[in-house]
PyMOL Python script that loads the backbone (N, CA, C, O; Angstrom):
from pymol import cmd

cmd.read_pdbstr("""\
ATOM      1  N   MET A   1     -33.980 -17.362 -24.659  1.00  0.00           N
ATOM      2  CA  MET A   1     -34.050 -17.135 -23.001  1.00  0.00           C
ATOM      3  C   MET A   1     -32.833 -17.089 -22.451  1.00  0.00           C
ATOM      4  O   MET A   1     -31.945 -17.847 -22.841  1.00  0.00           O
ATOM      5  N   ALA A   2     -32.636 -16.161 -21.443  1.00  0.00           N
ATOM      6  CA  ALA A   2     -31.368 -15.681 -20.958  1.00  0.00           C
ATOM      7  C   ALA A   2     -30.598 -16.597 -19.870  1.00  0.00           C
ATOM      8  O   ALA A   2     -31.281 -16.965 -18.914  1.00  0.00           O
ATOM      9  N   SER A   3     -29.597 -16.898 -19.906  1.00  0.00           N
ATOM     10  CA  SER A   3     -28.942 -17.803 -19.281  1.00  0.00           C
ATOM     11  C   SER A   3     -28.907 -17.226 -17.850  1.00  0.00           C
ATOM     12  O   SER A   3     -28.978 -16.013 -17.653  1.00  0.00           O
ATOM     13  N   ASN A   4     -28.790 -18.180 -16.805  1.00  0.00           N
ATOM     14  CA  ASN A   4     -28.827 -17.867 -15.150  1.00  0.00           C
ATOM     15  C   ASN A   4     -27.419 -16.857 -15.432  1.00  0.00           C
ATOM     16  O   ASN A   4     -26.987 -16.910 -16.583  1.00  0.00           O
ATOM     17  N   PRO A   5     -26.759 -16.042 -14.557  1.00  0.00           N
ATOM     18  CA  PRO A   5     -25.549 -15.859 -14.346  1.00  0.00           C
ATOM     19  C   PRO A   5     -25.001 -16.586 -13.630  1.00  0.00           C
ATOM     20  O   PRO A   5     -25.685 -16.996 -12.692  1.00  0.00           O
ATOM     21  N   SER A   6     -23.715 -17.026 -13.714  1.00  0.00           N
ATOM     22  CA  SER A   6     -22.984 -18.194 -12.462  1.00  0.00           C
ATOM     23  C   SER A   6     -22.494 -17.112 -11.344  1.00  0.00           C
ATOM     24  O   SER A   6     -22.104 -15.960 -11.533  1.00  0.00           O
ATOM     25  N   THR A   7     -22.607 -17.701 -10.343  1.00  0.00           N
ATOM     26  CA  THR A   7     -22.043 -16.871  -9.058  1.00  0.00           C
ATOM     27  C   THR A   7     -20.948 -17.035  -9.172  1.00  0.00           C
ATOM     28  O   THR A   7     -20.716 -18.090  -9.763  1.00  0.00           O
ATOM     29  N   PRO A   8     -19.539 -16.144  -8.706  1.00  0.00           N
ATOM     30  CA  PRO A   8     -18.425 -16.198  -9.051  1.00  0.00           C
ATOM     31  C   PRO A   8     -18.122 -17.041  -7.579  1.00  0.00           C
ATOM     32  O   PRO A   8     -18.842 -16.898  -6.590  1.00  0.00           O
ATOM     33  N   ALA A   9     -16.927 -17.943  -7.620  1.00  0.00           N
ATOM     34  CA  ALA A   9     -16.415 -18.778  -6.810  1.00  0.00           C
ATOM     35  C   ALA A   9     -15.736 -17.755  -5.641  1.00  0.00           C
ATOM     36  O   ALA A   9     -15.356 -16.626  -5.953  1.00  0.00           O
ATOM     37  N   GLU A  10     -15.640 -18.215  -4.431  1.00  0.00           N
ATOM     38  CA  GLU A  10     -15.052 -17.532  -3.379  1.00  0.00           C
ATOM     39  C   GLU A  10     -13.680 -18.179  -3.111  1.00  0.00           C
ATOM     40  O   GLU A  10     -13.369 -19.304  -3.500  1.00  0.00           O
ATOM     41  N   PRO A  11     -13.004 -17.466  -2.504  1.00  0.00           N
ATOM     42  CA  PRO A  11     -11.645 -17.812  -1.936  1.00  0.00           C
ATOM     43  C   PRO A  11     -11.761 -18.668  -1.232  1.00  0.00           C
ATOM     44  O   PRO A  11     -12.538 -18.482  -0.295  1.00  0.00           O
ATOM     45  N   GLN A  12     -11.051 -20.017  -1.331  1.00  0.00           N
ATOM     46  CA  GLN A  12     -10.891 -21.342  -0.254  1.00  0.00           C
ATOM     47  C   GLN A  12     -10.066 -20.992   0.839  1.00  0.00           C
ATOM     48  O   GLN A  12      -8.895 -21.334   1.005  1.00  0.00           O
ATOM     49  N   ASP A  13     -10.883 -20.166   1.694  1.00  0.00           N
ATOM     50  CA  ASP A  13     -10.152 -19.514   2.913  1.00  0.00           C
ATOM     51  C   ASP A  13     -11.140 -19.639   4.095  1.00  0.00           C
ATOM     52  O   ASP A  13     -12.370 -19.646   4.058  1.00  0.00           O
ATOM     53  N   ASN A  14     -10.445 -19.720   4.974  1.00  0.00           N
ATOM     54  CA  ASN A  14     -10.839 -19.904   6.530  1.00  0.00           C
ATOM     55  C   ASN A  14     -11.333 -18.409   7.298  1.00  0.00           C
ATOM     56  O   ASN A  14     -10.513 -18.016   8.128  1.00  0.00           O
ATOM     57  N   PRO A  15     -12.133 -17.840   7.184  1.00  0.00           N
ATOM     58  CA  PRO A  15     -12.511 -16.257   8.238  1.00  0.00           C
ATOM     59  C   PRO A  15     -11.784 -16.158   9.397  1.00  0.00           C
ATOM     60  O   PRO A  15     -11.144 -15.165   9.745  1.00  0.00           O
ATOM     61  N   ASP A  16     -11.917 -17.506  10.172  1.00  0.00           N
ATOM     62  CA  ASP A  16     -11.312 -17.694  11.160  1.00  0.00           C
ATOM     63  C   ASP A  16      -9.873 -17.104  11.241  1.00  0.00           C
ATOM     64  O   ASP A  16      -9.609 -16.247  12.085  1.00  0.00           O
ATOM     65  N   ALA A  17      -8.870 -17.601  10.293  1.00  0.00           N
ATOM     66  CA  ALA A  17      -7.655 -17.331  10.198  1.00  0.00           C
ATOM     67  C   ALA A  17      -7.254 -15.586  10.479  1.00  0.00           C
ATOM     68  O   ALA A  17      -6.167 -15.186  10.899  1.00  0.00           O
ATOM     69  N   TYR A  18      -8.298 -14.830  10.166  1.00  0.00           N
ATOM     70  CA  TYR A  18      -8.114 -13.560  10.253  1.00  0.00           C
ATOM     71  C   TYR A  18      -8.511 -12.930  11.503  1.00  0.00           C
ATOM     72  O   TYR A  18      -8.623 -11.705  11.455  1.00  0.00           O
ATOM     73  N   VAL A  19      -8.743 -13.500  12.599  1.00  0.00           N
ATOM     74  CA  VAL A  19      -9.012 -13.353  13.970  1.00  0.00           C
ATOM     75  C   VAL A  19      -7.620 -12.984  14.817  1.00  0.00           C
ATOM     76  O   VAL A  19      -6.693 -13.792  14.767  1.00  0.00           O
ATOM     77  N   GLY A  20      -7.501 -11.929  15.486  1.00  0.00           N
ATOM     78  CA  GLY A  20      -6.089 -11.360  15.995  1.00  0.00           C
ATOM     79  C   GLY A  20      -5.241 -10.832  15.233  1.00  0.00           C
ATOM     80  O   GLY A  20      -4.118 -10.468  15.585  1.00  0.00           O
ATOM     81  N   LEU A  21      -5.799 -10.730  13.910  1.00  0.00           N
ATOM     82  CA  LEU A  21      -4.503  -9.579  13.083  1.00  0.00           C
ATOM     83  C   LEU A  21      -5.006  -8.316  12.949  1.00  0.00           C
ATOM     84  O   LEU A  21      -6.205  -8.106  12.767  1.00  0.00           O
ATOM     85  N   GLU A  22      -3.988  -7.264  13.043  1.00  0.00           N
ATOM     86  CA  GLU A  22      -3.977  -5.782  12.716  1.00  0.00           C
ATOM     87  C   GLU A  22      -5.150  -5.866  11.792  1.00  0.00           C
ATOM     88  O   GLU A  22      -5.202  -6.880  11.095  1.00  0.00           O
ATOM     89  N   ALA A  23      -6.021  -5.052  11.675  1.00  0.00           N
ATOM     90  CA  ALA A  23      -6.862  -4.460  10.609  1.00  0.00           C
ATOM     91  C   ALA A  23      -6.888  -4.590   9.206  1.00  0.00           C
ATOM     92  O   ALA A  23      -7.515  -5.292   8.413  1.00  0.00           O
ATOM     93  N   GLY A  24      -5.681  -3.361   9.093  1.00  0.00           N
ATOM     94  CA  GLY A  24      -5.194  -3.420   7.837  1.00  0.00           C
ATOM     95  C   GLY A  24      -4.306  -4.243   7.553  1.00  0.00           C
ATOM     96  O   GLY A  24      -4.095  -4.214   6.341  1.00  0.00           O
ATOM     97  N   GLN A  25      -3.554  -5.111   8.185  1.00  0.00           N
ATOM     98  CA  GLN A  25      -2.787  -6.276   7.495  1.00  0.00           C
ATOM     99  C   GLN A  25      -3.822  -7.637   7.180  1.00  0.00           C
ATOM    100  O   GLN A  25      -3.412  -8.565   6.482  1.00  0.00           O
ATOM    101  N   ALA A  26      -5.086  -7.636   7.728  1.00  0.00           N
ATOM    102  CA  ALA A  26      -6.202  -8.494   7.659  1.00  0.00           C
ATOM    103  C   ALA A  26      -6.785  -8.162   6.156  1.00  0.00           C
ATOM    104  O   ALA A  26      -7.088  -8.930   5.243  1.00  0.00           O
ATOM    105  N   GLU A  27      -6.816  -7.077   6.224  1.00  0.00           N
ATOM    106  CA  GLU A  27      -7.511  -6.347   5.038  1.00  0.00           C
ATOM    107  C   GLU A  27      -6.544  -6.707   3.580  1.00  0.00           C
ATOM    108  O   GLU A  27      -7.024  -7.200   2.559  1.00  0.00           O
ATOM    109  N   ARG A  28      -5.188  -6.356   3.757  1.00  0.00           N
ATOM    110  CA  ARG A  28      -4.325  -6.840   2.469  1.00  0.00           C
ATOM    111  C   ARG A  28      -4.560  -8.226   2.512  1.00  0.00           C
ATOM    112  O   ARG A  28      -5.329  -8.693   1.671  1.00  0.00           O
ATOM    113  N   LEU A  29      -4.017  -8.992   3.371  1.00  0.00           N
ATOM    114  CA  LEU A  29      -4.247 -10.262   2.968  1.00  0.00           C
ATOM    115  C   LEU A  29      -5.253 -11.005   2.562  1.00  0.00           C
ATOM    116  O   LEU A  29      -4.994 -11.939   1.803  1.00  0.00           O
ATOM    117  N   ALA A  30      -6.407 -10.801   2.906  1.00  0.00           N
ATOM    118  CA  ALA A  30      -7.922 -10.930   2.477  1.00  0.00           C
ATOM    119  C   ALA A  30      -7.947 -10.735   1.026  1.00  0.00           C
ATOM    120  O   ALA A  30      -8.391 -11.706   0.413  1.00  0.00           O
ATOM    121  N   ARG A  31      -7.498  -9.492   0.147  1.00  0.00           N
ATOM    122  CA  ARG A  31      -7.487  -9.219  -1.076  1.00  0.00           C
ATOM    123  C   ARG A  31      -6.534  -9.940  -1.540  1.00  0.00           C
ATOM    124  O   ARG A  31      -6.651 -10.156  -2.746  1.00  0.00           O
ATOM    125  N   GLU A  32      -5.581 -10.425  -1.018  1.00  0.00           N
ATOM    126  CA  GLU A  32      -4.385 -11.014  -1.688  1.00  0.00           C
ATOM    127  C   GLU A  32      -4.815 -12.271  -1.836  1.00  0.00           C
ATOM    128  O   GLU A  32      -4.552 -12.744  -2.942  1.00  0.00           O
ATOM    129  N   ARG A  33      -5.487 -13.095  -0.968  1.00  0.00           N
ATOM    130  CA  ARG A  33      -6.351 -14.366  -1.127  1.00  0.00           C
ATOM    131  C   ARG A  33      -7.559 -14.368  -2.171  1.00  0.00           C
ATOM    132  O   ARG A  33      -8.218 -15.375  -2.432  1.00  0.00           O
ATOM    133  N   GLY A  34      -7.740 -13.225  -2.682  1.00  0.00           N
ATOM    134  CA  GLY A  34      -8.965 -13.411  -3.660  1.00  0.00           C
ATOM    135  C   GLY A  34     -10.411 -12.747  -3.283  1.00  0.00           C
ATOM    136  O   GLY A  34     -11.289 -12.648  -4.141  1.00  0.00           O
ATOM    137  N   TRP A  35     -10.585 -12.323  -2.010  1.00  0.00           N
ATOM    138  CA  TRP A  35     -11.629 -11.616  -1.684  1.00  0.00           C
ATOM    139  C   TRP A  35     -11.859 -10.541  -2.541  1.00  0.00           C
ATOM    140  O   TRP A  35     -10.816  -9.967  -2.854  1.00  0.00           O
ATOM    141  N   SER A  36     -13.257  -9.904  -3.206  1.00  0.00           N
ATOM    142  CA  SER A  36     -13.293  -8.824  -4.097  1.00  0.00           C
ATOM    143  C   SER A  36     -13.531  -7.854  -3.285  1.00  0.00           C
ATOM    144  O   SER A  36     -13.337  -6.714  -3.707  1.00  0.00           O
ATOM    145  N   THR A  37     -14.022  -8.051  -1.880  1.00  0.00           N
ATOM    146  CA  THR A  37     -14.799  -6.885  -1.164  1.00  0.00           C
ATOM    147  C   THR A  37     -14.640  -7.061   0.537  1.00  0.00           C
ATOM    148  O   THR A  37     -15.392  -7.785   1.188  1.00  0.00           O
ATOM    149  N   VAL A  38     -13.655  -6.361   1.058  1.00  0.00           N
ATOM    150  CA  VAL A  38     -13.308  -6.530   2.205  1.00  0.00           C
ATOM    151  C   VAL A  38     -14.176  -5.536   3.306  1.00  0.00           C
ATOM    152  O   VAL A  38     -13.845  -4.352   3.233  1.00  0.00           O
ATOM    153  N   ARG A  39     -15.170  -5.833   4.250  1.00  0.00           N
ATOM    154  CA  ARG A  39     -15.670  -4.454   4.612  1.00  0.00           C
ATOM    155  C   ARG A  39     -15.201  -4.817   6.475  1.00  0.00           C
ATOM    156  O   ARG A  39     -15.190  -5.937   6.985  1.00  0.00           O
ATOM    157  N   SER A  40     -14.920  -3.738   7.043  1.00  0.00           N
ATOM    158  CA  SER A  40     -14.273  -3.529   8.406  1.00  0.00           C
ATOM    159  C   SER A  40     -15.317  -2.696   8.987  1.00  0.00           C
ATOM    160  O   SER A  40     -15.630  -1.607   8.506  1.00  0.00           O
ATOM    161  N   LEU A  41     -16.026  -3.365  10.345  1.00  0.00           N
ATOM    162  CA  LEU A  41     -17.139  -2.925  11.093  1.00  0.00           C
ATOM    163  C   LEU A  41     -16.606  -2.710  12.334  1.00  0.00           C
ATOM    164  O   LEU A  41     -15.528  -3.231  12.621  1.00  0.00           O
ATOM    165  N   PRO A  42     -17.346  -1.845  13.314  1.00  0.00           N
ATOM    166  CA  PRO A  42     -17.018  -1.304  14.610  1.00  0.00           C
ATOM    167  C   PRO A  42     -18.074  -2.362  15.313  1.00  0.00           C
ATOM    168  O   PRO A  42     -19.126  -2.759  14.812  1.00  0.00           O
ATOM    169  N   PRO A  43     -17.607  -2.667  16.412  1.00  0.00           N
ATOM    170  CA  PRO A  43     -18.569  -3.682  17.253  1.00  0.00           C
ATOM    171  C   PRO A  43     -19.860  -3.462  17.110  1.00  0.00           C
ATOM    172  O   PRO A  43     -19.922  -2.394  16.502  1.00  0.00           O
ATOM    173  N   GLY A  44     -20.939  -3.849  17.315  1.00  0.00           N
ATOM    174  CA  GLY A  44     -22.335  -3.554  17.102  1.00  0.00           C
ATOM    175  C   GLY A  44     -22.783  -2.811  15.949  1.00  0.00           C
ATOM    176  O   GLY A  44     -23.852  -2.201  15.982  1.00  0.00           O
ATOM    177  N   ALA A  45     -21.970  -2.821  14.839  1.00  0.00           N
ATOM    178  CA  ALA A  45     -22.680  -2.011  13.544  1.00  0.00           C
ATOM    179  C   ALA A  45     -23.890  -2.806  13.021  1.00  0.00           C
ATOM    180  O   ALA A  45     -24.097  -4.007  12.844  1.00  0.00           O
ATOM    181  N   ILE A  46     -24.604  -1.699  12.842  1.00  0.00           N
ATOM    182  CA  ILE A  46     -26.103  -2.342  11.982  1.00  0.00           C
ATOM    183  C   ILE A  46     -25.741  -2.431  10.672  1.00  0.00           C
ATOM    184  O   ILE A  46     -25.189  -1.523  10.050  1.00  0.00           O
ATOM    185  N   ILE A  47     -26.015  -3.426  10.265  1.00  0.00           N
ATOM    186  CA  ILE A  47     -25.402  -3.787   8.787  1.00  0.00           C
ATOM    187  C   ILE A  47     -26.531  -4.650   8.106  1.00  0.00           C
ATOM    188  O   ILE A  47     -27.074  -5.617   8.639  1.00  0.00           O
ATOM    189  N   THR A  48     -26.773  -4.212   6.986  1.00  0.00           N
ATOM    190  CA  THR A  48     -27.929  -5.102   6.016  1.00  0.00           C
ATOM    191  C   THR A  48     -27.457  -6.779   6.136  1.00  0.00           C
ATOM    192  O   THR A  48     -26.281  -6.992   6.428  1.00  0.00           O
ATOM    193  N   MET A  49     -28.121  -7.624   5.973  1.00  0.00           N
ATOM    194  CA  MET A  49     -28.170  -9.308   6.230  1.00  0.00           C
ATOM    195  C   MET A  49     -27.837  -9.691   4.915  1.00  0.00           C
ATOM    196  O   MET A  49     -27.281 -10.784   5.023  1.00  0.00           O
ATOM    197  N   GLU A  50     -27.892  -9.339   3.650  1.00  0.00           N
ATOM    198  CA  GLU A  50     -27.768  -9.912   2.423  1.00  0.00           C
ATOM    199  C   GLU A  50     -26.525 -10.359   2.020  1.00  0.00           C
ATOM    200  O   GLU A  50     -25.608  -9.539   1.970  1.00  0.00           O
ATOM    201  N   TYR A  51     -26.310 -11.623   1.696  1.00  0.00           N
ATOM    202  CA  TYR A  51     -25.318 -12.528   1.246  1.00  0.00           C
ATOM    203  C   TYR A  51     -24.357 -11.919   0.016  1.00  0.00           C
ATOM    204  O   TYR A  51     -24.835 -12.141  -1.096  1.00  0.00           O
ATOM    205  N   ARG A  52     -23.343 -11.339   0.018  1.00  0.00           N
ATOM    206  CA  ARG A  52     -22.716 -11.220  -1.099  1.00  0.00           C
ATOM    207  C   ARG A  52     -21.443 -12.072  -1.509  1.00  0.00           C
ATOM    208  O   ARG A  52     -20.446 -11.821  -0.832  1.00  0.00           O
ATOM    209  N   PHE A  53     -21.332 -12.798  -2.254  1.00  0.00           N
ATOM    210  CA  PHE A  53     -20.192 -13.519  -2.570  1.00  0.00           C
ATOM    211  C   PHE A  53     -19.060 -12.955  -2.925  1.00  0.00           C
ATOM    212  O   PHE A  53     -19.033 -12.043  -3.752  1.00  0.00           O
ATOM    213  N   GLY A  54     -18.033 -13.414  -2.365  1.00  0.00           N
ATOM    214  CA  GLY A  54     -16.644 -12.485  -2.522  1.00  0.00           C
ATOM    215  C   GLY A  54     -16.560 -11.403  -1.385  1.00  0.00           C
ATOM    216  O   GLY A  54     -15.559 -10.699  -1.252  1.00  0.00           O
ATOM    217  N   ARG A  55     -17.571 -11.316  -0.642  1.00  0.00           N
ATOM    218  CA  ARG A  55     -17.372 -10.414   0.500  1.00  0.00           C
ATOM    219  C   ARG A  55     -16.855 -11.085   1.631  1.00  0.00           C
ATOM    220  O   ARG A  55     -17.337 -12.170   1.955  1.00  0.00           O
ATOM    221  N   LEU A  56     -15.732 -10.462   2.408  1.00  0.00           N
ATOM    222  CA  LEU A  56     -15.456 -11.065   4.026  1.00  0.00           C
ATOM    223  C   LEU A  56     -15.589  -9.752   4.681  1.00  0.00           C
ATOM    224  O   LEU A  56     -15.142  -8.744   4.134  1.00  0.00           O
ATOM    225  N   ASN A  57     -16.102  -9.716   5.674  1.00  0.00           N
ATOM    226  CA  ASN A  57     -16.591  -9.205   7.080  1.00  0.00           C
ATOM    227  C   ASN A  57     -15.685  -9.165   8.213  1.00  0.00           C
ATOM    228  O   ASN A  57     -15.461 -10.142   8.927  1.00  0.00           O
ATOM    229  N   PHE A  58     -15.002  -7.643   8.411  1.00  0.00           N
ATOM    230  CA  PHE A  58     -14.292  -7.857  10.036  1.00  0.00           C
ATOM    231  C   PHE A  58     -15.117  -7.439  10.780  1.00  0.00           C
ATOM    232  O   PHE A  58     -15.922  -6.654  10.279  1.00  0.00           O
ATOM    233  N   GLU A  59     -15.257  -7.745  12.133  1.00  0.00           N
ATOM    234  CA  GLU A  59     -15.473  -6.828  13.069  1.00  0.00           C
ATOM    235  C   GLU A  59     -14.343  -6.292  13.960  1.00  0.00           C
ATOM    236  O   GLU A  59     -13.847  -7.087  14.758  1.00  0.00           O
ATOM    237  N   VAL A  60     -13.998  -5.352  13.925  1.00  0.00           N
ATOM    238  CA  VAL A  60     -12.452  -4.525  14.486  1.00  0.00           C
ATOM    239  C   VAL A  60     -12.902  -4.088  15.570  1.00  0.00           C
ATOM    240  O   VAL A  60     -13.866  -3.323  15.546  1.00  0.00           O
ATOM    241  N   ARG A  61     -12.267  -4.498  16.865  1.00  0.00           N
ATOM    242  CA  ARG A  61     -12.006  -3.851  17.939  1.00  0.00           C
ATOM    243  C   ARG A  61     -10.440  -3.644  18.393  1.00  0.00           C
ATOM    244  O   ARG A  61      -9.494  -4.410  18.210  1.00  0.00           O
ATOM    245  N   ASP A  62     -10.470  -2.318  19.068  1.00  0.00           N
ATOM    246  CA  ASP A  62      -9.221  -1.699  19.093  1.00  0.00           C
ATOM    247  C   ASP A  62      -7.795  -1.791  18.041  1.00  0.00           C
ATOM    248  O   ASP A  62      -6.657  -1.825  18.509  1.00  0.00           O
ATOM    249  N   GLY A  63      -8.048  -1.818  16.769  1.00  0.00           N
ATOM    250  CA  GLY A  63      -7.427  -2.026  15.765  1.00  0.00           C
ATOM    251  C   GLY A  63      -7.025  -3.471  15.239  1.00  0.00           C
ATOM    252  O   GLY A  63      -6.122  -3.631  14.417  1.00  0.00           O
ATOM    253  N   ARG A  64      -7.830  -4.590  15.824  1.00  0.00           N
ATOM    254  CA  ARG A  64      -7.470  -5.848  15.476  1.00  0.00           C
ATOM    255  C   ARG A  64      -8.862  -6.391  15.141  1.00  0.00           C
ATOM    256  O   ARG A  64      -9.855  -5.840  15.616  1.00  0.00           O
ATOM    257  N   VAL A  65      -8.944  -7.247  14.494  1.00  0.00           N
ATOM    258  CA  VAL A  65     -10.119  -8.284  13.983  1.00  0.00           C
ATOM    259  C   VAL A  65     -10.622  -9.157  15.054  1.00  0.00           C
ATOM    260  O   VAL A  65      -9.870 -10.097  15.313  1.00  0.00           O
ATOM    261  N   ALA A  66     -11.708  -9.083  15.742  1.00  0.00           N
ATOM    262  CA  ALA A  66     -12.477  -9.994  16.813  1.00  0.00           C
ATOM    263  C   ALA A  66     -13.288 -10.892  16.322  1.00  0.00           C
ATOM    264  O   ALA A  66     -13.683 -11.903  16.902  1.00  0.00           O
ATOM    265  N   ARG A  67     -13.589 -10.481  15.073  1.00  0.00           N
ATOM    266  CA  ARG A  67     -14.582 -11.570  14.400  1.00  0.00           C
ATOM    267  C   ARG A  67     -14.273 -11.395  12.793  1.00  0.00           C
ATOM    268  O   ARG A  67     -13.761 -10.449  12.196  1.00  0.00           O
ATOM    269  N   SER A  68     -14.811 -12.747  12.278  1.00  0.00           N
ATOM    270  CA  SER A  68     -14.680 -12.344  10.639  1.00  0.00           C
ATOM    271  C   SER A  68     -15.786 -13.433  10.103  1.00  0.00           C
ATOM    272  O   SER A  68     -16.162 -14.351  10.833  1.00  0.00           O
ATOM    273  N   TRP A  69     -16.154 -13.299   9.094  1.00  0.00           N
ATOM    274  CA  TRP A  69     -17.518 -13.780   8.524  1.00  0.00           C
ATOM    275  C   TRP A  69     -17.591 -13.720   6.794  1.00  0.00           C
ATOM    276  O   TRP A  69     -17.348 -12.657   6.223  1.00  0.00           O
ATOM    277  N   LYS A  70     -17.959 -14.998   6.002  1.00  0.00           N
ATOM    278  CA  LYS A  70     -18.250 -14.433   4.762  1.00  0.00           C
ATOM    279  C   LYS A  70     -19.565 -13.743   4.581  1.00  0.00           C
ATOM    280  O   LYS A  70     -20.525 -13.576   5.333  1.00  0.00           O
ATOM    281  N   GLY A  71     -19.308 -13.397   3.351  1.00  0.00           N
ATOM    282  CA  GLY A  71     -20.706 -12.625   3.127  1.00  0.00           C
ATOM    283  C   GLY A  71     -21.194 -11.068   3.144  1.00  0.00           C
ATOM    284  O   GLY A  71     -22.373 -10.788   2.927  1.00  0.00           O
TER     285      GLY A  71
END
""", "prot")
cmd.dss("prot")
cmd.show_as("cartoon", "prot")
cmd.util.cbc("prot")
cmd.orient("prot")
């Protein structure tokens, strides 16, 4: 029987720390801190709701992160 794949660990990072940062700066910082995927979205974007380990989402308004969440 095949073993279950282990879920990769996510960075021990607070998504709220990115709110207010310029979008490019926030993305660079998130990658430096170990996030494998960083997704920038406009306000009200229609997105899928599946949870992906290692992904950090940014809602970007006027070039700055207005909201940030995992998955």
